[in-house]
C-alpha positions in Angstrom: -23.8 16.8 9.1 -20.6 18.2 10.8 -20.0 16.2 14.0 -21.9 13.1 12.9 -20.4 10.0 14.3 -18.3 7.6 12.1 -16.8 4.4 13.5 -13.9 2.8 11.6 -13.0 -0.8 12.4 -9.3 -1.3 11.7 -6.4 1.1 11.7 -4.7 -0.1 8.5 -3.7 2.3 5.8 -7.2 2.4 4.4 -8.9 3.0 7.7 -6.5 5.7 8.7 -6.8 7.5 5.3 -10.6 7.5 5.7 -10.2 8.8 9.2 -8.0 11.7 8.1 -10.5 12.7 5.4 -13.5 12.5 7.6 -11.9 14.3 10.5 -10.8 17.1 8.1 -14.5 17.4 7.1 -15.7 17.8 10.6 -16.9 14.3 11.4 -16.7 12.8 14.8 -14.4 9.8 14.1 -13.5 6.9 16.3 -11.2 4.2 15.1 -11.1 0.8 16.9 -8.1 -1.4 16.4 -7.6 -4.8 18.0 -3.8 -4.5 17.8 -1.6 -2.4 19.9 -0.3 -0.4 16.9 -1.6 1.0 13.7 -0.8 -0.3 10.2 -2.7 -3.5 9.5 -0.7 -5.6 7.1 1.9 -2.8 7.0 3.5 -4.1 10.2 6.8 -4.4 12.0 8.3 -7.4 13.8 10.5 -6.8 16.7 13.4 -9.2 17.1 16.9 -8.9 18.4 15.9 -5.6 19.9 15.1 -4.0 16.5 12.0 -3.4 14.4 12.0 -5.1 11.0 9.5 -4.2 8.2 7.4 -7.3 7.8 4.6 -6.2 5.4 4.7 -4.0 2.4 8.2 -2.7 1.9 7.8 -0.6 -1.3 6.4 2.9 -1.2 5.2 4.2 -4.6 2.7 6.8 -5.8 3.7 9.4 -3.3 1.2 11.8 -4.8 -1.6 9.8 -3.2 -0.3 10.7 0.3 0.7 14.3 -0.7 -3.0 14.8 -1.7 -4.3 13.1 1.5 -2.2 15.3 3.8 -2.9 18.5 1.7 -6.7 17.8 2.0 -6.2 17.9 5.8 -4.3 21.2 5.7 -1.0 19.4 6.3 2.2 18.4 4.5 3.6 14.9 4.1 7.1 16.3 4.5 6.3 17.6 7.9 5.2 14.2 9.1 7.4 11.7 7.2 11.0 11.7 6.0 11.2 10.0 2.6 13.9 10.0 -0.1 13.6 8.9 -3.7 15.5 5.8 -4.6 17.8 5.8 -7.6 18.0 2.0 -7.8 14.5 0.5 -8.0 15.7 -3.1 -7.4 18.5 -5.6 -8.0 17.7 -8.8 -9.8 19.8 -12.0 -9.8 19.5 -15.3 -11.6 21.1 -18.8 -11.1 23.2 -18.3 -14.2 25.2 -15.6 -12.4 23.7 -12.6 -14.1 22.6 -9.5 -12.2 20.6 -6.6 -13.4 19.7 -3.3 -11.7 16.5 -1.4 -12.7 16.8 2.4 -12.2 14.5 5.3 -11.6 16.3 6.9 -14.6 14.8 5.2 -17.6 17.9 5.8 -19.8 20.1 4.1 -17.2 17.7 1.2 -17.3 17.8 1.0 -21.1 21.6 1.0 -21.0 21.5 -1.8 -18.3 19.1 -3.9 -20.4 21.5 -3.5 -23.3 24.4 -4.6 -21.2 22.4 -7.6 -20.0 20.7 -8.8 -23.2 21.8 -6.7 -26.2 20.8 -3.6 -28.1 17.7 -5.2 -29.7 16.3 -6.1 -26.3 17.1 -2.6 -25.0 14.9 -1.2 -27.8 12.1 -3.6 -26.9 12.4 -2.6 -23.3 11.9 1.0 -24.3 8.8 0.0 -26.3 7.5 -1.9 -23.3 8.0 1.1 -21.0 6.0 3.3 -23.4 3.3 0.7 -23.4 3.2 0.5 -19.6 3.0 4.3 -19.4 0.1 4.3 -21.9 -1.9 1.7 -20.0 -1.4 3.7 -16.8 -2.5 6.9 -18.5 -5.6 5.3 -20.0 -6.6 3.8 -16.6 -5.6 6.4 -14.1 -8.9 8.3 -14.0 -11.5 5.9 -15.3 -10.3 3.0 -13.1 -7.7 3.8 -10.4 -9.3 7.0 -9.3 -12.9 5.9 -9.9 -14.9 4.8 -6.8 -16.3 1.6 -8.3 -15.7 1.2 -12.1 -17.7 -1.1 -14.3 -16.7 -2.6 -17.6 -19.3 -0.5 -19.5 -18.4 2.6 -17.5 -14.7 2.1 -18.2 -15.4 1.7 -21.9 -17.4 4.8 -22.0 -14.9 6.8 -19.9 -12.0 5.8 -22.2 -14.2 6.7 -25.2 -15.5 4.5 -28.0 -13.8 6.9 -30.4 -10.4 5.9 -28.9 -10.0 2.3 -30.1 -6.2 2.5 -29.8 -6.5 3.3 -26.1 -9.3 0.7 -25.7 -7.0 -1.9 -27.2 -3.9 -0.8 -25.3 -5.0 -2.1 -21.9 -5.2 -5.7 -23.2 -7.6 -7.3 -20.7 -8.1 -10.4 -22.9 -4.4 -11.3 -23.2 -2.4 -12.7 -20.3 0.5 -10.7 -18.9 2.9 -13.6 -19.5 1.8 -13.9 -23.2 2.1 -10.1 -23.8 5.5 -9.9 -22.2 6.6 -12.6 -24.6 5.8 -10.3 -27.5 8.2 -7.7 -26.1 11.1 -9.7 -24.6 13.1 -12.5 -26.2 15.3 -12.8 -23.1 13.5 -15.1 -20.6 15.1 -13.2 -17.7 13.4 -10.0 -18.6 10.1 -11.7 -19.2 10.4 -13.3 -15.7 11.5 -9.9 -14.2 8.5 -8.0 -15.4 6.1 -10.9 -14.9 6.9 -10.6 -11.2 4.9 -7.4 -11.1 1.7 -9.5 -11.1 2.7 -10.7 -7.7 2.5 -7.2 -6.3 -1.2 -7.7 -6.1 -1.0 -11.4 -5.3 -1.7 -12.6 -8.8 -0.1 -15.0 -11.2 1.5 -13.5 -14.4 0.1 -16.6 -16.2 -3.5 -15.8 -15.2 -3.7 -12.0 -14.8 -4.3 -9.7 -17.7 -1.6 -7.7 -19.5 -3.1 -4.6 -18.0 -0.9 -5.2 -14.9 2.1 -4.1 -16.9 1.2 -0.6 -15.7 2.9 -1.5 -12.4 6.2 -1.2 -14.2 5.3 2.4 -15.0 4.2 3.1 -11.4 7.7 2.0 -10.1 9.4 4.0 -12.9 7.6 7.1 -11.6 9.3 6.8 -8.2 10.1 4.4 -5.4 10.6 6.1 -2.1 12.7 5.1 0.9 11.0 5.8 4.3 13.5 6.8 7.0 13.0 4.6 10.0 11.0 2.0 8.1 7.6 1.6 6.6 5.9 1.6 10.0 6.5 5.4 10.1 3.7 5.8 7.5 0.8 4.5 9.7 2.3 6.3 12.6 2.3 9.6 10.7 -1.4 9.0 9.6 -2.4 8.1 13.2 -0.7 11.3 14.5 -2.6 13.3 11.9 -5.9 11.8 13.0 -5.2 12.8 16.5 -4.3 16.3 15.5 -7.5 16.6 13.6 -9.6 15.6 16.7 -10.2 11.9 15.9 -9.8 9.1 18.4 -8.0 5.8 17.9 -8.7 3.1 20.5 -6.0 0.4 20.4 -6.5 -3.1 21.8 -10.2 -3.1 21.1 -11.9 -5.8 19.2 -15.2 -5.3 17.4 -17.4 -8.3 18.1 -20.5 -7.3 16.1 -21.9 -4.6 13.8 -25.4 -3.7 14.9 -28.2 -3.2 12.4 -31.1 -1.0 13.5 -33.9 0.4 11.3 -32.5 -1.3 8.3 -29.0 0.3 8.5 -25.7 0.0 10.3 -26.2 1.8 13.6 -23.5 0.8 16.1 -20.8 -1.7 16.9 -20.4 -3.8 20.0 -16.9 -4.4 21.3 -15.7 -7.7 22.8 -15.9 -6.0 26.2 -19.6 -5.5 25.7 -19.4 -1.7 25.1 -21.7 -0.3 22.4 -20.6 2.6 20.2 -23.3 4.3 18.3 -22.6 5.5 14.8 -24.2 7.2 11.8 -21.8 5.4 9.5 -19.4 2.4 9.9 -16.3 1.7 7.8 -14.7 -1.7 8.0 -11.0 -1.7 7.1 -10.7 -5.5 6.8 -10.8 -8.1 4.1 -14.4 -8.3 2.8 -14.1 -12.1 3.2 -14.1 -11.6 6.9 -17.3 -9.6 6.8 -19.0 -12.1 4.6 -17.9 -15.0 6.9 -19.6 -13.4 9.9 -16.5 -12.1 11.8 -18.5 -8.9 12.4 -21.9 -10.5 13.1 -24.6 -12.2 11.1 -26.3 -8.9 10.0 -23.1 -7.6 8.4 -22.4 -10.9 6.7 -25.4 -10.4 4.5 -24.1 -7.1 3.2 -21.1 -8.5 1.4 -20.6 -11.3 -1.2 -18.2 -14.1 0.0 -14.9 -14.6 -1.7 -14.6 -18.2 -3.1 -11.4 -19.8 -2.0 -10.5 -20.5 -5.6 -10.4 -16.8 -6.3 -8.0 -15.9 -3.5 -4.7 -14.1 -4.1 -1.4 -15.5 -3.1 -0.2 -15.8 0.5 3.4 -15.9 1.6 6.0 -17.5 3.8 8.1 -14.7 5.3 11.4 -14.6 7.2 12.4 -11.5 9.3 15.9 -11.8 10.7 19.2 -10.0 11.5 22.6 -10.9 10.2 26.1 -9.6 10.7 29.0 -8.8 8.4 27.1 -9.4 5.1 29.5 -9.4 2.2 26.7 -9.8 -0.4 26.2 -6.8 -2.7 22.6 -5.9 -1.6 20.5 -2.8 -2.3 17.3 -2.0 -0.5 15.1 -4.2 -2.8 16.5 -7.5 -4.1 15.1 -10.3 -6.2 16.6 -13.8 -6.6 14.8 -15.7 -9.3 14.0 -19.4 -9.7 15.4 -21.1 -12.8 11.9 -22.1 -14.0 9.1 -19.6 -13.5 6.6 -21.9 -15.2 7.3 -24.7 -12.7 7.2 -22.3 -9.8 3.7 -21.1 -10.6 2.5 -24.5 -11.6 3.1 -25.5 -8.0 1.4 -22.4 -6.7 -1.6 -22.9 -9.0 -1.8 -26.5 -7.6 -1.7 -25.3 -4.0 1.8 -26.3 -3.3 5.0 -24.5 -2.2 7.5 -24.4 -5.1 10.6 -26.5 -4.9 12.8 -23.6 -6.0 11.1 -20.3 -5.1 11.8 -16.8 -6.3 12.8 -14.8 -3.2 12.4 -11.1 -2.5 14.7 -9.6 0.2 14.4 -6.2 1.7 17.7 -5.1 3.1 16.2 -2.4 5.3 19.5 -0.9 6.4 20.8 -0.4 2.8 20.1 3.1 1.4 20.7 3.1 -2.3 23.1 1.7 -4.8 26.1 -0.3 -3.5 26.8 1.7 -0.3 27.4 0.0 3.0 24.6 -0.6 5.4 23.5 2.3 7.5 24.1 0.6 10.8 27.1 -0.5 12.8 25.3 -3.5 14.2 23.4 -6.4 12.7 21.5 -5.7 9.5 17.7 -6.1 9.4 16.4 -8.3 6.5 13.0 -9.5 5.4 12.7 -12.3 2.9 9.4 -13.4 1.3 8.4 -16.2 -1.0 5.0 -16.7 -2.6 2.7 -19.4 -1.1 -0.8 -20.7 -1.6 -3.6 -19.2 0.4 -4.5 -22.4 2.3 -4.0 -21.2 5.8 -7.6 -22.1 6.8 -7.2 -25.7 5.5 -3.6 -26.5 6.3 -1.4 -26.0 9.3 2.3 -25.8 8.4 4.4 -28.3 10.4 7.8 -27.7 11.8 9.2 -29.9 9.1 7.4 -28.0 6.3 8.6 -24.7 7.6 12.2 -25.9 7.8 12.0 -27.3 4.3 10.7 -23.9 3.0 13.3 -22.0 4.9 16.1 -24.2 3.5 14.8 -23.9 0.0 14.5 -20.1 0.3 18.1 -19.6 1.4 19.3 -22.2 -1.1 17.6 -20.3 -3.9 19.5 -17.2 -2.9 22.7 -19.1 -2.9 22.1 -20.3 -6.4 22.0 -16.7 -7.4 25.3 -16.0 -5.7 24.2 -14.5 -2.4 24.8 -16.4 0.9 23.3 -14.9 4.0 24.0 -16.2 7.5 21.0 -15.3 9.6 21.1 -15.5 13.3 18.7 -18.4 14.0 17.6 -17.0 17.4 16.4 -13.8 15.8 14.5 -15.3 12.9 10.7 -14.8 12.9 8.8 -16.9 10.4 5.2 -16.3 9.3 3.2 -18.9 7.4 -0.1 -18.8 5.6 -1.9 -20.3 8.6 -0.4 -17.6 10.8 -1.7 -14.9 8.3 -5.1 -16.6 8.5 -5.1 -16.2 12.3 -4.2 -12.5 11.9 -6.7 -12.0 9.0 -9.5 -14.5 9.5 -11.5 -16.0 6.6 -8.8 -15.2 4.1 -6.7 -18.4 4.2 -3.8 -16.1 4.6 -4.4 -14.4 1.2 -2.6 -11.1 1.5 -4.2 -9.2 -1.4 -7.9 -10.0 -1.3 -9.3 -11.5 -4.5 -6.8 -12.3 -7.2 -7.2 -10.1 -10.3 -7.2 -13.1 -12.7 -9.1 -13.1 -16.0 -10.2 -10.2 -18.1 -12.8 -9.0 -15.5 -11.0 -10.0 -12.3 -10.2 -6.4 -11.4 -13.9 -5.5 -11.5 -14.9 -8.2 -9.0 -13.3 -6.5 -6.1 -16.0 -4.8 -3.9 -16.2 -1.0 -3.8 -16.8 1.2 -0.7 -20.6 0.7 -0.5 -22.2 -2.5 0.8 -25.8 -3.8 0.6 -26.4 -2.5 4.2 -27.0 1.3 4.3 -24.4 3.0 6.5 -21.9 0.2 6.2 -18.7 0.7 4.0 -15.5 -1.1 3.2 -11.9 0.0 2.6 -8.5 -1.6 2.5 -6.2 -3.5 0.1 -8.8 -6.1 -0.7 -11.3 -3.5 -2.0 -11.1 -1.4 -5.1 -8.7 -0.2 -6.5 -6.6 -3.0 -5.1 -3.6 -4.1 -3.1 -0.6 -2.0 -2.1 0.0 0.9 0.3 -1.2 3.8 -2.0 -4.1 1.8 -3.3 -5.3 1.1 0.2 -5.1 4.8 0.9 -7.2 5.5 -2.2 -9.8 3.0 -1.0 -10.0 4.8 2.4 -10.5 8.1 0.7 -13.2 6.5 -1.5 -15.0 5.2 1.5 -14.8 8.6 3.2 -16.3 10.3 0.1 -19.1 7.7 -0.1 -19.9 8.4 3.6 -20.1 12.1 3.0 -22.1 11.8 -0.2 -24.6 9.4 1.3 -25.1 11.5 4.4 -25.7 14.6 2.3 -28.2 12.7 0.2 -30.0 11.4 3.2 -30.3 14.8 4.7 -31.7 16.2 1.5 
């Protein structure tokens, strides 16, 4: 088995993590990536002579990467410079109120008390305990499991643990459950936002997603130099371990031979033989035939109605910013119900909630760590309609105006340099990630069983595997890495079984 050939299509976080694991186990690994750089959705836009993080901007669950590097005989700290953030995020509302959430739980409890009173601070402490319990119950039987099932999850938790079974609350919506904890609508809105971390609506997703609050509480890390340094570090480790990454190469077709995946054909016509193939792309692209007719039969399609959210994003620079920004900033709309009613109906909201990453802010209220223009990245949720709708210049300008007006309502006025602004729409995301409509998180985890409908690593075609943020365990940088490791483990297990 050592030295057997594995081809990985896509150098996103999932594909790179799979490559690290397989190289460390002695496999002959080739990664083909159509772009000129690694990272996938974790990308960087260059404008005004600087690189701006324009994909995921929050780095959590550091232990996932510590374990990945350790399995390859390396150390994360030797390849990446990260610092734990003390301020998780700053939240602002149109009524003028502002609230900081901290890594130190007691500081957050005190801040909640200052914002909404002692009773709400007590309820926040209860909510935090509940979020931690949900995470503890699900960490092994769901997050770390290769492809959990409802029955398997029930058995893993244990029929004799009814309290733990009940704690995950898959049958109650996140929004409803938050209402049982918080009387202040601002706090309900704040923690409901965590559903959007995986492209879901707090009104349609299960209360289980409250665990994301605990994940952040356990640590948000600031990556020196920007998030793009993460795929660069992984790609460097792949090279050190003897793997090959071929940039600027497009896979045109996955070749099936003898009933199993046997090779890929590049757009250039070159054929690369393989004993196993891992696709680091949205499963919807595989099912739609983007990698050939044979591969399309191996994966179930993703109905458009089940897609996660897309986004409208704005990467830009600005000078002399007087606004009190931290690294991660939220500016909430005055009516969350109306905002998501529009998104559910396939429309851009009139007053969107805006997330802004101030990449040059370190932590707290310190000045930017730059003497020149600051780098900023703003994002608002959008429907995943990029394959059915092309956003016009007028629509883009309307959304841009609404986005910056929404921030102004919350007391923050930014003056972007128009010539440096790079705007990305759902149809632009569709062009980058075909067959998704611009959905950035795969299938939305709506309903009590939504999380179980994401595909796992194995497909119906022997020798063909999946990984990435649209596969189990879900969206986000650490989750994509876990999916890559799961795919690598499936390859090794299946090759061993075949040899036996």
